[in-house]
Backbone as CSV, one residue per row, in Angstrom:
resi,resn,N_x,N_y,N_z,CA_x,CA_y,CA_z,C_x,C_y,C_z
1,UNK,-56.064,73.871,17.186,-56.589,73.517,15.540,-57.735,72.630,15.752
2,UNK,-59.010,73.034,15.503,-60.172,72.478,15.734,-60.483,71.416,14.411
3,UNK,-60.556,71.922,13.464,-60.695,71.048,11.965,-59.668,71.293,10.909
4,UNK,-59.486,70.236,9.969,-58.668,70.407,9.145,-59.701,70.527,7.827
5,UNK,-58.943,71.006,6.646,-59.743,71.016,5.479,-60.267,69.478,5.081
6,UNK,-61.029,69.212,4.234,-61.465,67.989,3.799,-60.428,67.276,3.691
7,UNK,-59.199,67.599,2.869,-58.145,66.801,2.759,-58.393,65.579,1.863
8,UNK,-59.031,66.077,0.615,-59.598,65.043,-0.423,-58.186,64.651,-1.202
9,UNK,-57.244,65.590,-1.217,-55.896,64.985,-1.796,-54.719,65.760,-0.728
10,UNK,-53.992,64.441,-0.719,-52.846,64.655,0.369,-51.509,64.049,0.199
11,UNK,-50.463,64.474,0.436,-49.164,63.642,0.679,-48.865,63.247,1.861
12,UNK,-48.928,61.818,2.054,-48.680,61.521,3.455,-47.387,60.797,3.386
13,UNK,-46.575,61.248,4.440,-45.316,60.754,4.423,-45.054,60.063,5.981
14,UNK,-44.534,59.066,5.966,-44.044,58.127,7.214,-42.591,58.330,7.122
15,UNK,-42.171,58.971,8.594,-40.738,59.151,8.541,-40.391,57.994,9.713
16,UNK,-39.117,57.424,9.227,-38.703,56.238,10.025,-37.834,56.809,11.231
17,UNK,-37.512,55.917,12.106,-36.791,56.210,13.470,-35.279,56.283,13.071
18,UNK,-34.798,57.248,13.969,-33.226,57.279,13.748,-32.833,57.235,15.228
19,UNK,-32.115,55.832,15.481,-31.630,55.711,16.704,-30.606,56.156,17.403
20,UNK,-29.886,57.076,16.629,-28.779,57.950,17.403,-29.456,59.308,17.582
21,UNK,-30.269,59.650,16.890,-30.876,61.049,17.008,-32.219,61.127,16.835
22,UNK,-33.196,61.008,17.771,-34.698,60.670,17.590,-35.281,61.840,16.724
23,UNK,-34.858,63.046,16.832,-35.583,63.910,16.168,-34.810,64.363,14.949
24,UNK,-33.614,63.955,14.509,-33.012,64.388,13.551,-33.682,64.220,12.026
25,UNK,-34.537,63.027,11.919,-35.267,62.950,10.670,-36.542,63.926,10.514
26,UNK,-37.031,64.097,11.636,-38.182,65.163,11.410,-37.560,66.680,11.195
27,UNK,-36.658,66.705,11.679,-35.747,68.015,11.496,-35.397,68.057,9.739
28,UNK,-34.935,67.118,9.424,-34.628,66.925,8.089,-35.616,67.197,7.045
29,UNK,-36.982,66.388,7.699,-37.922,66.634,6.654,-38.665,67.967,6.481
30,UNK,-38.311,68.911,7.446,-38.933,70.157,7.629,-38.433,70.826,6.190
31,UNK,-37.403,70.695,5.478,-36.901,71.581,4.519,-38.029,70.885,2.984
32,UNK,-38.283,69.870,3.383,-39.385,69.219,2.462,-40.690,69.895,2.528
33,UNK,-40.962,70.047,3.933,-42.367,70.540,4.072,-42.375,72.087,3.864
34,UNK,-41.408,72.667,4.006,-41.283,74.000,3.401,-41.184,74.180,1.769
35,UNK,-40.769,73.230,1.206,-40.778,73.051,-0.278,-42.255,73.151,-0.656
36,UNK,-43.042,72.100,0.007,-44.552,71.941,-0.176,-45.312,73.139,-0.109
37,UNK,-44.931,74.098,1.068,-45.773,74.989,1.490,-45.790,76.142,0.416
38,UNK,-44.712,76.160,-0.405,-44.565,77.386,-1.403,-45.028,76.847,-2.827
39,UNK,-45.674,75.635,-2.911,-46.191,75.177,-4.244,-47.480,75.496,-4.463
40,UNK,-48.107,75.633,-5.781,-49.427,76.290,-5.812,-50.233,74.976,-5.474
41,UNK,-51.414,75.164,-4.932,-52.222,74.257,-4.456,-52.168,73.824,-2.953
42,UNK,-51.087,74.045,-2.532,-50.917,73.821,-0.937,-51.656,74.421,-0.411
43,UNK,-52.303,73.620,0.879,-53.312,74.204,1.601,-52.871,74.174,3.247
44,UNK,-52.264,73.144,3.709,-51.701,73.073,5.170,-50.692,71.723,5.326
45,UNK,-49.877,71.854,6.028,-49.231,70.800,6.595,-49.484,70.509,7.974
46,UNK,-49.452,69.031,8.555,-49.580,68.730,9.805,-48.459,67.795,10.116
47,UNK,-48.032,67.906,11.283,-46.892,67.053,11.676,-47.141,66.247,13.103
48,UNK,-47.143,65.014,13.029,-47.498,64.196,14.199,-46.336,63.334,14.852
49,UNK,-46.295,63.232,16.114,-45.425,62.371,16.597,-46.194,61.225,17.580
50,UNK,-45.521,60.053,17.408,-45.966,58.938,17.942,-45.960,59.120,19.428
51,UNK,-47.098,58.817,20.266,-47.187,58.316,21.659,-47.751,57.049,21.922
52,UNK,-47.381,56.164,20.920,-47.919,54.809,21.236,-47.235,54.065,22.292
53,UNK,-47.987,53.500,22.812,-47.654,52.660,24.107,-46.632,51.746,23.611
54,UNK,-46.828,51.175,22.318,-45.806,50.374,21.791,-45.275,50.755,20.278
55,UNK,-44.494,51.698,20.461,-43.879,52.433,19.212,-43.635,51.690,17.927
56,UNK,-44.014,51.951,16.908,-43.767,51.094,15.597,-42.598,51.833,14.765
57,UNK,-42.777,51.478,13.327,-41.653,51.729,12.653,-41.605,53.322,12.416
58,UNK,-42.584,54.218,12.485,-42.444,55.387,12.161,-42.892,56.544,13.027
59,UNK,-41.915,57.239,13.763,-42.264,57.920,14.918,-42.902,59.111,14.615
60,UNK,-42.727,59.814,13.290,-43.385,60.869,12.925,-44.137,60.425,11.516
61,UNK,-45.220,61.548,11.320,-46.185,61.384,10.111,-46.148,63.006,9.796
62,UNK,-46.164,63.072,8.582,-46.185,64.467,7.913,-47.433,64.356,7.146
63,UNK,-48.551,65.054,7.134,-49.702,65.042,6.410,-50.126,66.350,5.939
64,UNK,-49.776,66.438,4.496,-49.717,67.506,3.608,-50.937,67.480,2.746
65,UNK,-51.975,68.640,2.715,-53.191,68.800,1.756,-53.066,69.565,0.796
66,UNK,-53.477,69.120,-0.153,-53.363,70.061,-1.650,-54.848,69.998,-2.193
67,UNK,-55.039,70.831,-3.021,-56.206,71.069,-3.665,-56.635,70.381,-4.633
68,UNK,-55.695,69.873,-5.667,-55.938,68.742,-6.412,-54.946,67.847,-6.723
69,UNK,-55.211,66.860,-7.535,-54.148,65.648,-7.757,-52.986,66.257,-8.841
70,UNK,-53.517,67.229,-9.671,-52.354,67.520,-10.580,-51.294,68.538,-9.699
71,UNK,-51.880,69.400,-8.723,-50.781,69.981,-8.236,-49.653,68.868,-7.384
72,UNK,-50.259,68.128,-6.863,-49.353,67.088,-6.140,-48.388,66.582,-7.334
73,UNK,-48.947,65.794,-8.202,-48.174,65.122,-9.073,-47.091,66.246,-9.664
74,UNK,-47.403,67.566,-9.891,-46.337,68.325,-10.487,-45.425,68.526,-9.563
75,UNK,-45.682,68.996,-8.025,-44.779,69.028,-6.725,-43.881,67.924,-6.969
76,UNK,-44.477,66.643,-7.175,-43.546,65.459,-6.837,-42.697,65.437,-7.857
77,UNK,-42.687,65.941,-9.189,-41.801,65.702,-9.972,-40.675,66.463,-10.234
78,UNK,-40.528,67.524,-9.352,-39.877,68.645,-9.566,-38.274,68.232,-9.301
79,UNK,-37.403,68.856,-9.943,-36.005,68.607,-9.709,-35.660,68.970,-8.269
80,UNK,-36.195,70.242,-7.942,-35.811,70.682,-6.804,-36.144,69.817,-5.777
81,UNK,-37.227,68.947,-5.695,-37.614,68.151,-4.454,-36.891,66.949,-4.419
82,UNK,-36.365,66.307,-5.689,-35.698,65.367,-5.980,-34.191,65.441,-5.304
83,UNK,-33.804,66.635,-5.371,-32.568,67.091,-4.701,-32.670,67.103,-3.308
84,UNK,-33.682,67.631,-2.808,-33.916,67.819,-1.402,-33.951,66.460,-0.744
85,UNK,-34.730,65.263,-1.245,-34.959,64.035,-0.787,-33.724,63.403,-0.859
86,UNK,-32.739,63.579,-1.924,-31.392,62.865,-2.117,-30.626,63.321,-0.921
87,UNK,-30.702,64.529,-0.471,-29.772,64.651,0.601,-30.439,64.225,2.085
88,UNK,-31.350,63.931,2.053,-32.072,63.455,3.507,-31.177,62.372,4.042
89,UNK,-30.925,62.302,5.415,-30.341,60.972,6.229,-31.039,59.640,6.097
90,UNK,-32.222,59.733,5.358,-33.110,58.441,5.633,-34.028,58.415,4.125
91,UNK,-34.434,57.360,3.907,-35.340,57.111,2.794,-36.823,57.398,3.407
92,UNK,-37.572,58.526,2.978,-38.969,58.577,3.246,-39.894,57.851,2.720
93,UNK,-40.862,57.768,3.378,-42.160,56.603,2.827,-43.154,57.727,2.425
94,UNK,-43.049,58.003,1.077,-43.968,58.966,0.912,-44.925,58.910,-0.475
95,UNK,-46.039,59.330,-0.599,-46.945,59.063,-1.775,-47.987,60.169,-1.516
96,UNK,-48.507,60.309,-2.992,-49.772,61.133,-3.126,-50.944,60.411,-3.165
97,UNK,-51.865,60.767,-2.353,-53.184,60.030,-2.192,-54.391,60.627,-2.277
98,UNK,-55.634,59.954,-2.804,-57.048,60.570,-2.801,-57.851,59.954,-1.653
99,UNK,-58.807,60.845,-1.306,-59.612,60.579,-0.299,-60.565,59.750,-0.607
100,UNK,-60.833,58.441,-0.229,-61.764,57.354,-0.983,-63.265,57.352,-0.029
101,UNK,-62.891,57.599,1.074,-64.034,57.851,2.084,-63.797,58.578,3.240
102,UNK,-64.695,59.420,3.648,-64.772,60.318,4.992,-66.058,60.225,5.568
103,UNK,-66.010,59.622,6.961,-67.078,59.308,7.790,-67.082,60.100,8.890
104,UNK,-67.828,60.973,9.550,-67.533,61.856,10.630,-68.774,61.878,11.468
105,UNK,-68.645,61.432,12.738,-69.576,61.631,13.737,-69.261,62.951,14.349
106,UNK,-68.153,63.310,14.817,-67.934,64.669,15.446,-66.597,65.159,14.889
107,UNK,-66.436,66.503,14.582,-65.093,67.067,13.945,-64.272,66.726,15.019
108,UNK,-62.742,66.626,14.113,-61.507,66.663,15.259,-61.125,67.748,15.751
109,UNK,-60.518,67.385,17.005,-59.726,68.608,17.641,-58.307,67.784,17.751
110,UNK,-57.770,68.251,16.893,-56.240,67.620,16.743,-55.289,67.686,17.819
111,UNK,-55.642,68.916,18.695,-54.844,68.932,19.818,-55.279,68.228,21.135
112,UNK,-56.302,67.594,20.968,-56.638,66.599,21.834,-57.136,65.248,21.812
113,UNK,-57.538,64.846,20.324,-57.807,63.816,20.303,-56.710,62.866,19.976
114,UNK,-57.091,61.428,19.922,-56.166,60.270,19.757,-56.174,60.114,18.378
115,UNK,-54.936,60.412,17.686,-55.064,60.266,16.081,-54.140,58.862,15.799
116,UNK,-54.788,58.193,14.828,-54.435,57.133,14.324,-54.111,57.202,13.227
117,UNK,-52.718,56.626,12.385,-52.502,56.654,11.107,-52.236,54.988,10.886
118,UNK,-53.144,54.387,9.916,-52.863,53.003,9.777,-52.484,52.819,8.172
119,UNK,-51.274,51.984,8.107,-50.823,51.792,6.774,-51.502,50.340,6.307
120,UNK,-51.730,50.233,5.019,-52.235,48.716,4.600,-51.339,48.607,3.434
121,UNK,-50.696,47.115,3.615,-50.054,46.603,2.581,-50.985,45.534,2.210
122,UNK,-51.253,45.221,0.753,-52.153,44.186,0.475,-51.548,43.424,-0.914
123,UNK,-51.788,42.210,-1.119,-51.405,41.479,-2.196,-51.766,42.540,-3.682
124,UNK,-50.985,42.456,-4.704,-51.605,43.093,-5.793,-53.123,42.771,-6.342
125,UNK,-53.315,41.412,-6.283,-54.539,41.102,-6.854,-55.743,41.469,-5.936
126,UNK,-55.278,42.052,-4.608,-56.268,42.327,-3.851,-56.660,43.837,-3.763
127,UNK,-55.802,44.487,-4.624,-56.123,45.973,-4.472,-57.395,46.347,-4.900
128,UNK,-57.894,45.960,-5.793,-59.186,46.413,-6.249,-60.340,46.188,-5.517
129,UNK,-60.159,45.399,-4.453,-61.411,44.809,-3.634,-61.081,45.396,-1.956
130,UNK,-59.793,45.771,-1.823,-59.551,46.316,-0.559,-60.385,47.479,0.457
131,UNK,-60.654,48.404,-0.646,-61.467,49.472,-0.140,-62.786,48.894,0.078
132,UNK,-63.633,48.176,-0.392,-64.869,47.794,-0.430,-64.853,46.747,1.134
133,UNK,-63.830,45.997,0.913,-63.746,44.979,2.012,-63.732,45.951,3.254
134,UNK,-62.775,46.816,3.243,-62.650,47.773,4.515,-63.887,48.351,4.970
135,UNK,-64.851,48.797,3.935,-65.900,49.299,4.428,-66.977,48.574,5.127
136,UNK,-66.780,47.257,4.895,-68.012,46.159,5.452,-67.708,46.636,7.132
137,UNK,-66.641,46.667,7.636,-66.336,46.560,9.104,-66.880,48.007,9.539
138,UNK,-66.874,49.184,9.013,-66.984,50.510,9.297,-68.256,50.550,10.297
139,UNK,-69.551,49.956,9.672,-70.764,50.152,10.624,-70.475,49.745,12.241
140,UNK,-69.743,48.801,12.394,-69.364,48.498,13.770,-68.408,49.413,14.307
141,UNK,-67.410,49.637,13.802,-66.279,50.602,14.285,-66.942,52.080,14.397
142,UNK,-67.801,52.481,13.179,-68.257,53.833,13.423,-69.042,54.095,14.304
143,UNK,-69.717,53.004,15.051,-70.787,53.232,16.191,-70.079,52.886,17.513
144,UNK,-68.859,52.703,17.495,-68.209,52.440,18.886,-68.102,53.786,19.681
145,UNK,-68.193,53.688,20.854,-67.912,54.868,21.834,-66.708,55.588,21.756
146,UNK,-66.846,56.581,21.392,-65.721,57.541,21.328,-64.999,57.516,19.998
147,UNK,-65.515,57.064,18.830,-65.088,56.999,17.750,-65.651,58.611,17.105
148,UNK,-64.616,59.304,16.408,-64.795,60.633,16.032,-65.158,60.849,14.414
149,UNK,-64.072,60.362,13.874,-64.368,60.289,12.278,-63.101,59.415,11.541
150,UNK,-63.111,59.350,10.420,-62.096,58.596,9.843,-61.877,59.044,8.321
151,UNK,-60.725,59.128,7.848,-60.540,59.383,6.384,-59.562,58.207,5.822
152,UNK,-60.289,57.437,4.745,-59.483,56.480,4.230,-59.161,56.764,2.770
153,UNK,-57.643,56.798,2.594,-57.028,57.249,1.315,-56.459,56.245,0.423
154,UNK,-56.516,56.135,-0.637,-55.904,55.497,-1.708,-54.977,56.064,-2.568
155,UNK,-53.523,55.365,-2.613,-52.755,56.145,-3.355,-53.096,56.275,-4.723
156,UNK,-52.555,57.192,-5.311,-52.531,57.602,-6.899,-52.349,56.422,-7.691
157,UNK,-51.229,55.682,-7.282,-51.005,54.545,-8.142,-50.489,53.210,-7.211
158,UNK,-51.634,52.730,-6.733,-51.781,51.853,-5.593,-50.694,50.505,-5.861
159,UNK,-50.857,50.221,-7.035,-50.069,48.875,-7.516,-48.367,49.373,-7.325
160,UNK,-48.176,50.693,-7.232,-46.712,50.923,-7.261,-46.333,51.403,-5.531
161,UNK,-47.197,51.810,-4.999,-47.175,52.454,-3.554,-46.741,51.226,-2.719
162,UNK,-45.893,51.457,-1.628,-45.543,50.465,-0.388,-46.807,50.618,0.395
163,UNK,-47.547,51.445,0.477,-48.581,51.450,1.315,-49.784,52.231,0.446
164,UNK,-50.403,50.979,-0.398,-51.440,51.504,-1.270,-52.685,52.282,-0.548
165,UNK,-52.808,52.002,0.747,-54.008,52.483,1.396,-53.483,52.839,2.777
166,UNK,-53.953,54.220,3.144,-53.599,54.685,4.392,-54.977,55.246,5.069
167,UNK,-55.431,54.824,6.437,-56.260,55.437,7.213,-56.172,56.150,8.277
168,UNK,-56.688,57.547,8.418,-56.578,58.434,9.270,-57.609,58.620,10.248
169,UNK,-57.507,58.220,11.451,-58.881,57.992,12.311,-58.500,58.933,13.576
170,UNK,-59.786,59.637,14.155,-59.773,60.165,15.341,-60.628,59.516,16.382
171,UNK,-60.093,59.439,17.439,-60.755,58.805,18.624,-60.907,59.777,19.976
172,UNK,-61.900,59.638,20.677,-61.475,60.646,21.773,-60.395,60.237,22.694
173,UNK,-60.007,58.912,22.821,-58.609,58.472,23.462,-58.351,57.316,22.850
174,UNK,-57.031,56.764,23.460,-56.510,55.580,22.978,-57.341,54.307,23.566
175,UNK,-57.616,54.436,24.646,-58.682,53.541,25.223,-59.868,53.310,24.384
176,UNK,-60.289,54.329,23.968,-61.552,54.301,23.307,-61.547,53.343,21.858
177,UNK,-60.419,53.953,21.230,-59.971,53.268,20.178,-59.817,51.593,20.080
178,UNK,-59.150,51.359,21.407,-58.472,49.961,21.562,-59.899,49.091,21.652
179,UNK,-60.758,49.499,22.567,-62.079,49.169,22.975,-62.903,48.873,21.717
180,UNK,-62.849,50.116,20.726,-63.744,49.959,19.669,-63.218,48.777,18.614
181,UNK,-61.769,48.699,18.251,-61.336,48.124,16.964,-61.078,46.701,17.613
182,UNK,-60.902,46.359,18.869,-60.574,45.094,19.356,-61.810,44.501,19.927
183,UNK,-62.976,45.170,20.057,-64.090,44.361,20.474,-64.358,42.928,19.742
184,UNK,-65.163,42.234,20.395,-65.529,40.690,19.403,-66.307,41.045,18.109
185,UNK,-67.081,42.208,18.347,-68.042,42.408,17.006,-67.125,42.960,15.936
186,UNK,-66.100,43.822,16.422,-65.244,44.400,15.597,-64.325,43.392,14.891
187,UNK,-63.552,42.634,15.601,-62.758,41.692,15.356,-63.281,40.457,14.332
188,UNK,-64.691,40.351,14.433,-65.586,39.419,13.473,-65.638,40.116,12.237
189,UNK,-65.945,41.465,12.223,-66.338,42.070,10.860,-64.985,42.272,10.110
190,UNK,-63.979,42.299,10.704,-62.672,42.317,10.280,-62.146,41.173,9.400
191,UNK,-62.591,40.100,9.791,-62.199,38.821,9.323,-62.005,38.629,7.900
192,UNK,-62.831,39.074,6.959,-62.660,39.130,5.509,-61.520,40.016,5.050
193,UNK,-60.795,40.579,5.785,-59.730,41.576,5.658,-58.262,40.838,6.078
194,UNK,-58.556,39.580,6.353,-57.068,38.825,6.964,-56.157,39.098,6.100
195,UNK,-56.339,39.223,4.689,-55.124,39.327,3.819,-54.402,40.713,3.840
196,UNK,-55.067,41.653,4.521,-54.402,42.834,4.602,-53.443,42.864,6.065
197,UNK,-52.239,43.361,5.638,-51.240,43.639,6.600,-51.236,45.120,7.029
198,UNK,-51.862,45.344,8.347,-51.976,46.776,8.631,-51.240,46.891,9.814
199,UNK,-50.707,48.422,10.003,-49.818,48.735,11.232,-50.509,49.921,11.674
200,UNK,-51.123,50.068,13.048,-51.650,51.207,13.473,-50.831,51.886,14.488
201,UNK,-50.692,53.169,14.477,-49.692,53.691,15.612,-50.562,54.857,15.898
202,UNK,-50.431,55.431,17.156,-51.153,56.622,17.742,-50.227,57.848,17.881
203,UNK,-50.601,58.865,17.382,-50.059,60.077,17.255,-50.668,61.187,18.034
204,UNK,-49.793,62.145,18.283,-50.395,63.548,18.583,-49.700,64.476,17.663
205,UNK,-50.563,65.636,17.491,-50.205,66.769,16.711,-49.157,67.519,17.420
206,UNK,-48.140,67.569,16.698,-46.901,68.774,17.389,-46.878,70.129,16.773
207,UNK,-47.143,70.286,15.258,-47.321,71.208,14.749,-47.728,71.464,13.418
208,UNK,-48.187,72.557,12.836,-48.718,72.758,11.672,-48.313,74.028,11.040
209,UNK,-48.442,73.960,9.755,-47.898,75.241,8.958,-48.805,75.505,7.585
């Protein structure tokens, strides 16, 4: 898979770990992914598994692209989906998102790139400024060696979302990301974002439909 659709509208789901059966939750989510794939406006779905040296809370991410916000909202409110979700052995962290910013130096190669999903939790009174504050550091990160591209998403209803913002970024390698994000210049540029609680995890593509 060399490139993805622009992904201007997406459903992003963070799937929590299952200590007794590590793959049980991703298997269970497959029924939801199949549901989305049959909905009008569906484009494609990508499954990622973490290979983070320090695994975080979500070993899997499902990234589903749609054509319009209306098709996502229509899909999310269907009784069929609610019944499927209620049967899951876990609570999915899922939401509809719109693309706020896309910056690309080099197109992604999803099979070999280091893919990062970064969740943002912010105080409600900061939701309106988070995107602009995030962009201020981008000129530093965007010129770092190994940076390929980034997609910054905002939830349809950020004040109601657990993660009002999510960033999906591609780097040539984990080390490139680490060097670029934690360089002295980048750390300094991110200081105005101290109010943001963010968690970044490193993923690989495991399949797409």
